[in-house]
N, C-alpha and C positions, 0 to 999 in steps of 0.2 A: 661768335664762339657758341658752340652746342652746350647744352645741358651737361652732356657726358665729359666735355672736355673743361669744364670750369673747374678751378681748384676748389676744394670744399673748405669751409671754414669750420673749425674746430672749437667746441666748447672748452670750458675750463675742465683739467684732467680732474677727475675725482678718484679718491682713495677706494680700493676695493676693501669692504669690511667683511663680507663674507660672499666666497665665489660660487656658493650654492643656494643663494637667494633667488627665488623664483619672482618676486615682484614685492614691490613696497608700496603701501597706499598711506600718504601723507595727507594727514587732516588737520584742522586747527588745535584739536585739543589731544590727539594722540597719533601715532604712527604704527601700522600694521606692516610685518614682513613674513612672507611665505618662504619657508626653508622646510627641508626634510624633518621629519620627528626626532629621528635619532641624532641629528645635529643641533637641534634647538636648544638653548640654554636663555635662561630668564634674565634680565637685568632690567632694572628700573632708573 
Protein backbone atom coordinates (compact mmCIF):
# COMPACT_ATOMS: atom_id res chain seq x y z
CA UNK A 1 0.00 0.00 0.00
CA UNK A 2 1.44 3.37 -0.98
CA UNK A 3 1.56 6.41 1.26
CA UNK A 4 -1.23 8.01 -0.77
CA UNK A 5 -3.61 5.07 -0.26
CA UNK A 6 -3.08 4.64 3.49
CA UNK A 7 -6.00 5.70 5.65
CA UNK A 8 -5.06 8.69 7.77
CA UNK A 9 -5.24 8.52 11.53
CA UNK A 10 -7.10 11.49 12.91
CA UNK A 11 -6.25 13.08 16.22
CA UNK A 12 -8.78 14.23 18.77
CA UNK A 13 -11.39 16.71 17.57
CA UNK A 14 -10.68 20.14 19.02
CA UNK A 15 -13.27 22.83 19.59
CA UNK A 16 -12.84 25.96 17.46
CA UNK A 17 -12.53 28.82 19.94
CA UNK A 18 -11.74 31.61 17.48
CA UNK A 19 -11.88 30.85 13.73
CA UNK A 20 -9.78 33.98 13.01
CA UNK A 21 -6.79 32.92 15.12
CA UNK A 22 -3.62 32.78 13.05
CA UNK A 23 -1.46 30.93 15.54
CA UNK A 24 -1.06 29.89 19.14
CA UNK A 25 2.17 29.82 21.14
CA UNK A 26 1.76 27.60 24.19
CA UNK A 27 4.46 28.17 26.78
CA UNK A 28 4.97 26.79 30.25
CA UNK A 29 3.83 30.01 31.95
CA UNK A 30 1.66 31.81 29.37
CA UNK A 31 -0.15 31.33 26.05
CA UNK A 32 -0.15 33.82 23.17
CA UNK A 33 -2.69 33.86 20.32
CA UNK A 34 -2.48 35.93 17.13
CA UNK A 35 -5.84 37.36 16.05
CA UNK A 36 -6.84 40.47 14.07
CA UNK A 37 -6.70 43.58 16.27
CA UNK A 38 -10.37 44.44 15.75
CA UNK A 39 -11.40 40.94 16.93
CA UNK A 40 -9.17 40.87 19.99
CA UNK A 41 -10.66 40.77 23.42
CA UNK A 42 -8.69 40.32 26.61
CA UNK A 43 -9.52 37.63 29.11
CA UNK A 44 -7.43 36.28 31.93
